[in-house]
C-alpha distance (Angstrom), angle and dihedral (degrees) to the residues before:
residue distance angle dihedral
X1 . . .
X2 3.80 . .
X3 3.80 115.9 .
X4 3.79 115.1 -110.8
X5 3.80 125.2 -137.0
X6 3.79 124.5 -93.4
X7 3.81 91.7 -110.8
X8 3.81 92.0 49.9
X9 3.79 89.9 51.3
X10 3.81 92.9 49.4
X11 3.80 92.2 50.0
X12 3.78 91.6 48.7
X13 3.81 93.0 52.5
X14 3.82 94.3 49.1
X15 3.81 97.0 39.4
X16 3.82 115.0 118.3
X17 3.80 95.5 -7.9
X18 3.79 105.2 -168.0
X19 3.80 125.1 -144.4
X20 3.78 115.4 -105.6
X21 3.80 91.5 -144.0
X22 3.78 131.1 -116.1
X23 3.79 139.4 -85.4
X24 3.80 137.5 -171.4
X25 3.81 115.1 -117.3
X26 3.81 137.4 175.8
X27 3.79 109.9 -94.4
X28 3.80 93.2 -112.3
X29 3.82 89.9 60.1
X30 3.82 95.1 52.0
X31 3.81 99.8 83.3
X32 3.81 108.0 130.4
X33 3.80 93.3 9.9
X34 3.80 123.8 119.1
X35 3.83 116.0 -124.0
X36 3.80 118.0 -127.1
X37 3.79 124.8 -141.0
X38 3.78 130.9 -2.4
X39 3.79 118.3 -40.1
X40 3.80 119.9 -145.4
X41 3.77 123.4 -171.2
X42 3.82 112.6 -104.3
X43 3.82 91.7 -155.9
X44 3.77 144.4 19.7
X45 3.79 115.0 -93.3
X46 2.93 114.5 -115.4
X47 3.78 92.4 29.3
X48 3.83 90.7 -143.2
X49 3.80 141.1 -5.6
X50 3.81 107.8 -67.1
X51 3.77 136.6 173.8
X52 3.79 120.1 -101.0
X53 3.82 92.7 -161.7
X54 3.77 143.8 35.1
X55 3.77 104.2 -102.4
X56 3.80 142.2 82.2
X57 3.81 128.6 -41.5
X58 3.79 117.9 -146.9
X59 3.81 145.6 149.8
X60 3.79 109.1 -85.9
X61 3.81 92.5 -144.1
X62 3.83 88.5 63.5
X63 3.80 92.9 67.2
X64 3.79 112.5 125.4
X65 3.78 96.0 43.9
X66 3.78 134.6 79.0
X67 3.82 111.9 -87.7
X68 3.79 121.4 -146.3
X69 3.83 118.9 -141.1
X70 3.81 107.6 -126.2
X71 3.81 105.8 169.3
X72 3.77 150.2 -34.7
X73 3.82 137.9 -97.1
X74 3.80 124.8 -158.8
X75 3.80 129.2 -171.1
X76 3.78 107.2 -81.3
X77 3.81 94.4 28.3
X78 3.77 121.6 121.7
X79 3.78 117.5 -107.5
X80 3.83 87.1 -108.5
X81 3.76 124.4 175.3
X82 3.78 120.9 0.2
X83 3.77 128.3 -116.3
X84 3.76 123.9 -112.8
X85 3.78 133.7 -149.8
X86 3.80 111.9 -49.4
X87 3.82 95.4 11.3
X88 3.82 132.8 121.3
X89 3.81 134.7 -174.5
X90 3.79 128.3 -146.9
X91 3.84 105.5 -121.2
X92 3.80 137.7 -172.3
X93 3.81 129.2 -145.2
X94 3.80 109.7 -78.9
X95 3.79 94.5 15.8
X96 3.83 118.3 132.0
X97 3.80 116.8 -104.7
X98 3.79 113.1 -114.4
X99 3.83 113.4 -114.0
X100 3.77 110.3 -82.7
X101 3.81 96.3 26.5
X102 3.81 116.3 112.8
X103 3.81 105.3 166.6
X104 3.81 141.3 43.9
X105 3.78 129.1 -152.5
X106 3.85 115.9 -157.8
X107 3.78 114.6 -115.4
X108 3.82 89.6 -118.4
X109 3.81 88.5 63.7
X110 3.82 96.8 49.4
X111 3.77 140.9 51.0
X112 3.79 138.9 -163.7
X113 3.76 129.0 -123.7
X114 3.74 104.0 -174.2
X115 3.79 104.2 -53.4
X116 3.80 94.7 -22.6
X117 3.83 121.4 103.0
X118 3.81 118.7 -146.2
X119 3.81 128.1 -171.4
X120 3.80 127.7 -140.0
X121 3.79 91.6 -149.2
X122 3.80 141.3 2.9
X123 3.84 109.5 -82.1
X124 3.77 118.0 -149.9
X125 3.76 120.3 -113.7
X126 3.81 111.5 -88.4
X127 3.80 93.0 16.0
X128 3.80 116.4 159.9
X129 3.81 93.7 2.4
X130 3.81 124.9 126.8
X131 3.77 100.7 -150.4
X132 3.79 123.0 -145.1
X133 3.80 111.1 -92.8
X134 3.80 96.1 4.0
X135 3.81 90.2 125.3
X136 3.80 97.9 38.3
X137 3.79 136.3 -9.3
X138 3.77 121.5 -137.9
X139 3.80 110.4 -95.3
X140 3.80 94.3 19.3
X141 3.78 116.0 132.6
X142 3.79 113.8 -101.7
X143 3.82 112.2 -135.7
X144 3.80 118.6 -158.0
X145 3.80 132.7 172.7
X146 3.78 112.7 -85.8
X147 3.76 116.1 -97.9
X148 3.80 136.3 35.9
X149 3.78 121.0 -7.5
X150 3.79 116.7 -97.7
X151 3.79 128.6 -154.1
X152 3.80 87.7 -102.0
X153 3.80 92.5 53.9
X154 3.80 91.3 47.5
X155 3.79 90.3 51.7
X156 3.80 90.0 51.7
X157 3.80 92.7 48.9
X158 3.80 91.6 47.6
X159 3.81 89.9 52.7
X160 3.82 88.2 56.8
X161 3.79 92.1 52.3
X162 3.81 100.9 -103.6
X163 3.80 111.3 154.2
X164 3.83 101.5 168.5
X165 3.80 134.9 25.6
X166 3.78 137.7 -166.9
X167 3.79 106.8 -124.9
X168 3.79 138.6 168.7
X169 3.78 116.8 -88.0
X170 3.76 117.3 -107.5
X171 3.80 118.3 -118.6
X172 3.78 112.0 -104.9
X173 3.79 110.0 -132.0
X174 3.80 129.7 -162.8
X175 3.81 123.4 -172.0
X176 3.80 123.7 -158.5
X177 3.81 117.9 -167.7
X178 3.81 119.4 -160.3
X179 3.78 132.6 -169.8
X180 3.83 130.0 102.2
X181 3.79 89.4 -148.4
X182 3.80 92.5 63.5
X183 3.79 124.3 104.5
X184 3.77 129.1 -180.0
X185 3.82 118.1 -103.0
X186 3.78 107.8 -93.9
X187 3.80 94.0 36.0
X188 3.79 124.5 101.5
X189 3.80 107.3 -94.2
X190 3.81 96.3 -151.8
X191 3.79 123.2 -157.7
X192 3.82 98.0 -46.9
X193 3.78 101.6 21.3
X194 3.79 126.4 128.5
X195 3.79 123.2 -166.2
X196 3.79 109.6 -113.5
X197 3.81 111.2 -121.4
X198 3.80 106.2 154.1
X199 3.79 94.6 79.3
X200 3.79 93.9 51.7
X201 3.80 92.1 44.1
X202 3.81 95.9 49.0
X203 3.80 93.5 43.6
X204 3.81 89.6 52.2
X205 3.82 93.0 45.8
X206 3.80 89.7 52.9
X207 3.80 91.7 47.3
X208 3.80 88.6 54.4
X209 3.81 84.7 61.8
X210 3.79 92.4 47.4
X211 3.81 93.7 -104.2
X212 3.77 130.7 126.8
X213 3.79 120.6 -151.9
X214 3.77 137.7 -160.4
X215 3.83 105.5 -123.5
X216 3.80 123.3 -167.7
X217 3.80 137.5 165.5
X218 3.82 119.9 -131.8
X219 3.83 126.7 -165.7
X220 3.80 119.7 -117.8
X221 3.80 94.4 -99.1
X222 3.82 123.0 117.2
X223 3.78 95.0 -133.4
X224 3.80 93.4 49.7
X225 3.78 91.9 48.6
X226 3.79 93.5 47.3
X227 3.81 92.4 51.0
X228 3.81 92.7 45.8
X229 3.81 93.5 50.8
X230 3.81 93.6 46.1
X231 3.81 91.1 49.9
X232 3.81 93.9 46.0
X233 3.80 93.9 50.5
X234 3.79 91.4 58.8
X235 3.80 92.2 68.9
X236 3.80 112.0 24.1
X237 3.79 142.3 72.4
X238 3.79 95.1 -153.4
X239 3.79 126.7 33.2
X240 3.80 118.2 -166.1
X241 3.79 120.1 -171.0
X242 3.79 126.8 -179.2
X243 3.78 122.4 -147.6
X244 3.76 130.5 -1.6
X245 3.82 97.6 79.5
X246 3.79 100.4 100.7
X247 3.83 127.8 80.8
X248 3.79 100.0 -85.7
X249 3.79 123.2 127.6
X250 3.80 90.6 -112.7
X251 3.81 97.1 45.6
X252 3.80 100.7 114.9
X253 3.79 102.5 157.6
X254 3.82 100.0 96.1
X255 3.80 91.2 48.6
X256 3.81 90.4 50.6
X257 3.82 91.1 49.8
X258 3.80 91.6 51.7
X259 3.80 93.4 49.5
X260 3.82 89.5 50.3
X261 3.81 91.9 56.2
X262 3.80 97.7 -102.2
X263 3.81 114.2 153.5
X264 3.79 111.6 -141.5
X265 3.81 112.6 -127.3
X266 3.79 95.8 177.5
X267 3.78 141.2 -18.7
X268 3.80 122.2 -163.2
X269 3.79 125.9 21.6
X270 3.79 123.9 -151.6
X271 3.79 94.8 -115.2
X272 3.78 141.5 102.1
X273 2.97 125.5 -107.4
X274 3.81 105.1 24.8
X275 3.78 102.0 29.8
X276 3.84 97.7 146.9
X277 3.85 92.6 60.4
X278 3.81 114.3 150.2
X279 3.80 125.6 -159.6
X280 3.79 126.9 -176.6
X281 3.79 144.0 155.8
X282 3.78 128.9 -132.5
X283 3.80 110.7 -113.5
X284 3.77 132.6 4.6
X285 3.82 102.9 -71.9
X286 3.79 122.0 88.7
X287 3.80 89.0 -137.1
X288 3.80 95.0 57.3
X289 3.77 104.4 126.2
X290 3.82 101.8 -146.1
X291 3.79 107.7 93.2
X292 3.78 132.3 -176.1
X293 3.79 128.2 -151.2
X294 3.78 116.0 -167.5
X295 3.81 100.2 -160.7
X296 3.82 123.3 -166.1
X297 3.78 119.4 -103.2
X298 3.81 101.6 -119.4
X299 3.82 107.2 94.5
X300 3.82 98.9 -133.5
X301 3.81 88.6 50.5
X302 3.82 89.5 48.7
X303 3.78 91.8 54.5
X304 3.79 93.7 44.1
X305 3.81 91.9 53.0
X306 3.79 90.7 45.5
X307 3.80 90.9 51.0
X308 3.80 95.4 46.4
X309 3.81 103.2 37.9
X310 3.80 115.4 8.2
X311 3.81 97.1 44.7
X312 3.85 96.3 54.3
X313 3.81 90.7 51.1
X314 3.81 93.5 49.4
X315 3.81 91.3 45.7
X316 3.80 91.3 52.8
X317 3.80 91.9 49.2
X318 3.80 91.3 48.4
X319 3.81 95.9 43.7
X320 3.80 91.9 -119.8
X321 3.81 123.9 151.4
X322 3.77 108.1 -87.2
X323 3.79 119.5 -108.8
X324 3.80 96.6 -121.6
X325 3.81 122.0 -172.2
X326 3.79 118.7 -120.1
X327 3.78 131.0 -149.9
X328 3.79 125.0 -107.2
X329 3.78 130.5 -179.0
X330 3.77 121.9 -126.7
X331 3.78 120.2 -120.7
X332 3.80 92.6 -169.9
X333 3.75 132.8 30.2
X334 3.80 120.5 -84.5
X335 3.76 124.7 -148.9
X336 3.83 110.9 -146.3
X337 3.77 130.3 -157.0
X338 3.79 114.2 -98.0
X339 3.81 99.9 -121.6
X340 3.79 107.0 3.4
X341 3.80 135.9 69.5
X342 3.79 110.1 -115.4
X343 3.79 119.5 -143.4
X344 3.80 106.4 -162.5
X345 3.81 122.1 -168.1
X346 3.79 109.0 -119.3
X347 3.80 141.7 172.9
X348 3.81 134.4 -141.1
X349 3.79 114.7 -103.3
X350 3.80 136.8 174.4
X351 3.81 114.2 -143.0
X352 3.80 129.2 163.3
X353 3.78 89.8 -4.3
X354 3.80 93.4 -56.7
X355 3.78 125.0 112.6
X356 3.78 111.7 -136.8
X357 3.78 141.8 131.7
X358 3.75 135.0 -95.1
X359 3.79 124.7 -149.1
X360 3.77 113.4 -120.1
X361 3.78 128.1 -134.7
X362 3.78 118.3 -111.7
X363 3.81 101.0 57.6
X364 3.81 95.2 164.6
X365 3.81 114.1 127.6
X366 3.82 89.8 -125.2
X367 3.83 94.2 53.7
X368 3.80 119.1 92.8
X369 3.80 104.7 175.3
X370 3.81 92.5 81.7
X371 3.80 88.8 46.7
X372 3.80 91.5 52.8
X373 3.81 92.0 47.6
X374 3.79 95.4 41.4
X375 3.79 130.2 95.3
X376 3.79 97.9 -157.1
X377 3.78 150.3 -33.8
X378 3.80 124.5 -74.8
X379 3.82 110.5 -143.0
X380 3.80 111.0 -141.2
X381 3.84 111.1 -174.5
X382 3.82 118.2 -139.6
X383 3.77 117.2 -94.8
X384 3.78 148.4 123.3
X385 3.76 127.0 -85.8
X386 3.80 115.2 2.9
X387 3.79 141.1 -50.7
X388 3.77 102.6 -118.0
X389 3.77 130.6 -138.3
X390 3.83 114.6 -67.4
X391 3.81 92.7 25.0
X392 3.81 110.5 141.7
X393 3.82 116.8 -124.8
X394 3.79 135.0 172.0
X395 3.81 122.1 -100.6
X396 3.81 122.0 -162.6
X397 3.84 108.5 -153.5
X398 3.79 118.9 -151.5
X399 3.83 87.9 -137.4
X400 3.79 129.9 42.0
X401 3.80 113.8 -85.9
X402 3.83 117.4 -138.9
X403 3.79 114.9 -100.3
X404 3.77 114.4 -97.4
X405 3.80 95.7 39.4
X406 3.79 104.9 155.2
X407 3.77 127.9 -122.0
X408 3.80 91.9 -132.1
X409 3.79 96.9 86.8
X410 3.78 120.4 139.1
X411 3.78 124.0 -126.1
X412 3.79 105.3 -156.3
X413 3.82 101.7 -171.8
X414 3.77 133.7 70.6
X415 3.80 119.2 -120.8
X416 3.74 125.1 -141.7
X417 3.78 119.3 -161.1
X418 3.79 97.3 -112.5
X419 3.78 119.2 124.3
């Protein structure tokens, strides 16, 4: 099968993305979830008129006469009896104003002579009072930033009295790691052993999104792979496998997908690293929501494919801001690959007053140091010759870039087409 282009692969992954449904959760479990529908405040906020300071509550129209102290209100007290003409009440921060009071003078701006309260100045009406409903009226629509709920948003909703919310369901992700040569870190690798890193890396990448994944290791045997895939597809929305999708004699993943009823959408993308990427859907309808990514085995290729294809799909399902590439300008020529898009690991750098990126050494798909040090992937389209200095190329940051980042960034290092 002929490899498809990067853009064709991206469109295929994000085509007809189906909602995962909704569920109602306690507010404390809604961090990172996206609320569904319009929210309306169940209560006024504040619930009643309360004092913003320790001081004395009084009727503003009584200014100019001696005020008599008649009681005290602490936070948590009931509003209690009202105050009459010429009266004042000692009040604490957060305490409800007694009926009739409309202003508070801080204790630093007043003094007592016996039971009489005197002011050092003339407070304005309504001073130091948090009035009922000034922050939000009951029934008013609650407007939040688009996307998943933050700790700040949850605090706001809790202050309004929300206890439960309807939110979008999170995608359930299962990861299957293959490779008989793999050993866990901490074990003796032996003569042919390789420390397994894909599972740890993918689990961590998913946790950065607020997702937990079931991760398992499967031997390089067709029966074991077939059983593992069939079992995983019973209880997940996204299945990620690593290794076993190329053309080797022990690459059993595609066969296992087919036996489990997965419909292949594409296999092989014209890119490096990550060319043998597989993508399929469970069932026969394009809108079926269970999707399968057969990722390559080399760890840098695994992360690149996750960054470019898996992450955008998960972000769309979760309502998160999309990780969009930005444009940078080259400061030195770049030599592309003839027929494949090169994704080079690169790092932010400031040089000559310009913020840009530099391409790191160690671009091999099995090398992780440059991935750990890098800030993103530079996308170098296929072509002949070189991309000369000042050419604009796309850069895929590993973290979201603030809005308004300009396209005039400078890339101060040359790129060679080795990956």
